[in-house]
Residue, then its C-alpha position, 0 to 999 in steps of 0.5 A: m883740554k888742548k894743553f893736554l892733547d898738546c902734550i900727549y901729541r908732544i910725547f908721542e912726535k918724541l916717539a915717532a923720533i927714535g929710530s925703530d932699531k931701538y924700538l928692536h933693541l928695546l924689544v930683543g932686552l926685555i924677551l931675553a930678560f924675561l928668559l934669562g928671570k924665567l931661567f934663574a928664578h931659583v937664584e936668590a938675586w936672579a935679576y943680575p944675571a938677567i940685566v947682565g946677559v942683557l948687557l952683554l949682549m947689545v954691548a958684544k952686538e955694538c962691537v960685532d958692527y963697530y968692528i965688522r960691519k964697520e958701523q957706528f957705535d951706538w950706545r942708545d942702542v946699548v941703553a935701549g936693551l937695557l931698557g928693555a932688561v929692567v922691564g922685562v926684569l919687573m915683568c917677571l914679578l909678576 
């Protein structure tokens, strides 16, 4: 039982180490993919516009951060948004 609890605590420590910015990207990706999935539900391959739309938005946001706000381009933000998109697409399937 102690090993199981230690494993759970290690998982939560890793989740806590992720910056809150990544959770926001994940949430925005999830919501946008869900909305695009519902919008393109009549299209046969509706998941592609949903995921590509999130990808384009996340890359555009990072480009704005890099070129206009003079911040670092963070690929992890893009990946977090795409993970949210995958979850949003899976939610559309339910």
